[in-house]
N, C-alpha and C positions, 0 to 999 in steps of 0.2 A: 383755665390757667389762672394763676394768682393775678389779681388786679394790681396795678402799679400806679403810684402817685408821685407827682413832684411836689415836695414839701419845702424846698429851699432853693433860692436861686442867688447867684452872685456874678457880677461882670465888672471888669475894669473898663475905663474909658478906652476906646479904640482910637488909634492914632500913631504917632511917632513917639517912642519912648527911649531915647538914647541913654537915659539915666537909669534904666532898669533891665534886668535880664528876663529871659522867658520864665525861669523859675520864680523870680520876683512877682511877675505878672500872675502866674499860676497860683502862687501862694495867696495873693490878694483876693482873687476870685473865690478860692476855696473858703477863706476866712469869712467872706461876705455870705457865701451860701450856707455855712454852718450857722452862722449868727441868725440868718433868716429862718432857717429850719428850727432853730432852738435846740440844737444838739451839739455835743462836744465832739472833739477829735477822736476821743476813745470810743465813741458810738459807731463810727463807720467801720463796716465789716470788710469792704473790698472797694476797689477803685479802678476805673478805666479812664485812660488819658489819651485823647486825640491830638496828634500833631503831624506835620508833614516833613519839616526840614530841620528839626531841633536836635538831632543826633541821638546817641545812645542813652537810654535810661532818663528820658525827659520826664516821665511821670514820677520816677523815684526823686529826682531833683526837685521838682515842684512841690511834691507832697512832703518831702523832708523840710523844705522852706516853710511849709504850713504847719509843721509839727506832727505830720502823720507818717508813721513808718511801721514795719513789722506786719503789715496786712497784705493780702494778694494785690498786686498792682500790675495791670496790663496795659502796655503801650500799644496804641492803635494808629495805624497809618492806612488811610483810604482815600488819598488825594484830598479834595476840598470837603469831602464827606466825612473826614476823619473824626471830628467832634461829635457829629450826629450818629456815626457808627459806635462811638464809645457809649453813647445813650442806648442805642440798640443792644449792645452787649450787656450793659448793666440791667437793663429791662428784662432781657432773657433770663439772666441769673436770678432775678427776683420772681419771675414767673415760674421758674423751675423749682423754686422753694430752697434754693441754696443759701440765700441771705434774706435779711429783712430790712437792711438799711445800707445803701451803697452810694457812691459818688461817681459822677461823670465829669470830667474836666476837658476842655479844649483850649490849647494855648499855641501861640505862634509869635515869634519876634522876627518879622520879615525884613525890617528896614536894615538890620544888621547883616543881611545876607543877599539882598537883591536890589538891582536897579533895572528899570525897563520891563519889557514884556516877558511874560511866561511862555514857554514852548512846551509841546507834548514831550513825552519821554523819547529819548534818542532812538529807541527801537521803532517808533511810529513812522510810517513812510511820509507823512506830511511834515513831521519834524525834520526828516532827512532832506527834504527839498527847501527847508527854510521857512516854513510856515509857522507863524507863532499863534497864540490863542486869539489875540485881536484880529488876525487875519481870517481865522476860522469863523469867528463870529460875524465878521464883516461880510463874508460870503453867505452866510445864512441870512443876514439882513438884506443883502441884495436879492436873494431868492424870494424872501418874503414880500419885498416890495414889488417884485415883478409878478409874483403869483396872486397878490391880493390888492394890487393897486394903491400901495401905500407910498408916501414920500418920506424922506429923511426927517423933516420937521415933525412929522407925526410920531416917529419912533423916539425922537428927542424929548417929547413930552413926558416920557417915562422918567427920564432923569430929572426933569423940572419938578415932577411930583415927588420923587424920592428925596430930593435934596431939600425940598421945602419941609418934608417930614423930618429929615434928619436935623434940620435947624432947631426943632423942638425937642430933640433928644440930648440930654446932657452928656451922654456916653458916646456920641457919635464922632467919627473922624472929622467930618465937616460940619461946621456950625452956621453956614451961610447958604441961604437960598439962591438959586440962580434963575435967570429968565430964559425963555426960549432964545432969545437973541444972543445971549451970552454963551449958551450951549453951541449955537450954530457958528459963532465966531470963534470958537475954540480950535486949537490945533487938530488938523486931521490926522488921526492915528492909523486907520485903515478904512478906506471909503465904504460906507458912509459914516463910519463911527468917529466921533470926536473925543477930545480929552475928557470931557465931563461924562461921557457915556461909557467910560471904562472904569472898573472898580480900582481903587488905589491899593498900594502896598502898604499894609498896616501892621501894627503890633497890638496884641491884646489877648485877653483870657476870659473865659466864661465858665461857670460851673453849676451843676444842679445836683441836689440831694434827692435821691429816689427812695420810696419806702413801699413796702407791702401794705395791703389794706390793714392787716392786724397791727403793724406798727404804727400806721397813720392814726389808727383809733386809739392806740395806747398813748401817743404823744398829743392827742386832741387837735388833730389837723384841720381846723376850721378854715385854714388859708390853703389847704392842699388842692391841687388840680390833677384830675385824672388823666394819665396817659392812655387814652383809649386805644391807640394803635401806634405801633413802631414798625415800619416796613424797610427792608434793605434789599436791593437788587443790584446786579451787575449787567452790563451790556452784553447783548447778544452778538454771535459772530457776524460780521458784515459779509454778505455773500454777493452783493451787487451794489448798484447805485442807490443810495438812500435819498429819501425826501428831506432835504435840510430844514424844512419847516415843521417837521413832526418828530417828536422825541418818544420813541417806542419804550425807552428805558424809564422815562418819567411816567408814562401811561401805565406800564406794568407795575411800578412801585406804588403808585396811587391806588391802582385797583386792589392791590394786596392789602393796602392800609384800610381801604373802604370796606372790604370784606371782613377784616379782622375787627373793625370798630362798629360795624353795622351803620356807619354814617356814610352818606353819599354826597356827591357835590352840591346838591341843592340843600343840604342840611348845614353847610359850612358858612360861617359869618364873615371870616377874614383869613388872609393868608400872608405868610412870610415866605418869599420864594428866592431862589438863588439867582440874582440879577448880577452876575459877574460883568455883563454888558447890557445896555439897555434893551437890545433885542432879546436877550435871554429871558427877561421877565415875561415877555409876550409868549415865547415858546413854552415856558414852564406852566403858566396859568392855563394856557390852551391844552397843554399836553395832560394836565391833570383833569381836564374836563370842566374846569370852572367857568370857561368862556368858550364859545364855539371857535373853531379854527378860522383864523383870518379876521375876527372881529375885535380883538382886544385892543390893539393900537388905536383904532378909531374910538373906542369907548373910553379910553384913557382921556382923550381929548374932550370928552363930554363930561368928565369929572366923576365917572362911575367908580374908578378905583381910588379916589381920594378918601381920606379919613372919614369924611362926612358922606361919601357916596354910597351907592347900593352894595358894593363888595370891595372893601378896603384891601389894598395890596401893599405890602412893605410899609406899614405904618411907622416902623423903627427908623426908616431911611433906607432900608435894604443894604446891600453891599456897596452900591454906588454912593450912598451918603453916610451910612453908618460905618463903613469900612470892611476889609476883608482880610483879617489874619487868618489864614486858611484853616488851621486846625480848630479855631475858636468859633468859626462862623456858624456851624450846625448847632451848637450848644446856645449860642447868642440868640439864634431865632426861637428856640424853645424858651429862653428867658423872656423875650418879648411877648410870646404867647401867654406865659403865665402872668405877666404884668397886666396884659389886657384882660384876661379872664378873671383876675382879682379886682380889676377896676382901679389898678395903681399906675396907669400910663400917663397921668397928668394931662398936659396939653394934647398929646396924642391919642387920648383915650377914645376907643370906638364904642358907641353907644349899643347897649344890649348885646355885647359880645359874650356868646355862650359856647361857640365851638370854633376853634382855630386850627389851621393846618400849616405845618412847616415843611418846606421842600428844600432839600440840599443835594445838589448833584456835583460831582467832581471828576476832573481829570479826563485824559484820553489815552488809550493804550492801543498797541498794534493789533488790528484785526477785529476790534469790537466797537460797538456804537459809543460806548461810554464806560468809564471805569466803575463808578459806584453812584447809587442814588438812594437817598433816604427819604421817607415821608412819615412824619409824626402828627398824629391828631390828638389834641387836648380838648377836654370838655370841662366846663365849670362845674 
């Protein structure tokens, strides 16, 4: 298949943007990505736009605001994996030889739409009995604690790490580090998860320009980063009681990405993972085989997942610190990987970063373990 490269990245600050629309944010991210790639609007052959709650023709509205029209535009909804699914779609089109230069955008303006906790789709049995996403992850945290002898303070260290990283990220929703004591004194949302351990409601957009190898060479892509793998999977039908500490969907998606890239867990230098809640980070890095099951939380406490640790996780601040505008999240993870692999991450720079992985998992639907999961592997 045709090789795919990320040649341009752009991202707005994540946070609350009452003075901007989703189209405004999308156009800003697109403009930054085009400038970073050194290409013009007229050079983009097709675009995929991920969002969840932004209504009809979000892609057309955002790209019109960016001065792009008349090209194939595909709107993509795949829960929290919408943006990263847009990348998957765009990469597949390049690999098929349909285009040479395309755009993937993720955008969401959540603060104008939501307050409080998200719930699964109304068709899901857990939604029907009133369980929200914080409640689901709280149950997973409770099971993890029971199964592996972990206490809430250890899980909370994940939040401390990520918000420390976010404080060094000028585009993050939260700019202030927190102590463990502050996390544990926070309002209890769903036992044992407290306020700081839940991702915020955020607005924002992120975009990447993707190119074929031939186009990269033509443009002189000295700052291009290879998209060595992009994998997408959906959850299997649940036929019995599942182990809430194991994510089959994450495991299968990661295995597909490893096979595609020829890169295994031992070859990866750092990760951006979908930490919608503190416990989710542990489930995802263990689910991808980056840490043994049941060990990650304790090893966070030893500093192993810090930026200067043996395996940095969520150097951007993750969803807990950087923010979580659903449709933009998966693209923003790839933006961070590119920054790290280029050596452009500033205070957050991971030394000797050569291979990075981005994991984005979204949603819950009736009868299946999870809605969608993407794993992207990038190589300098």
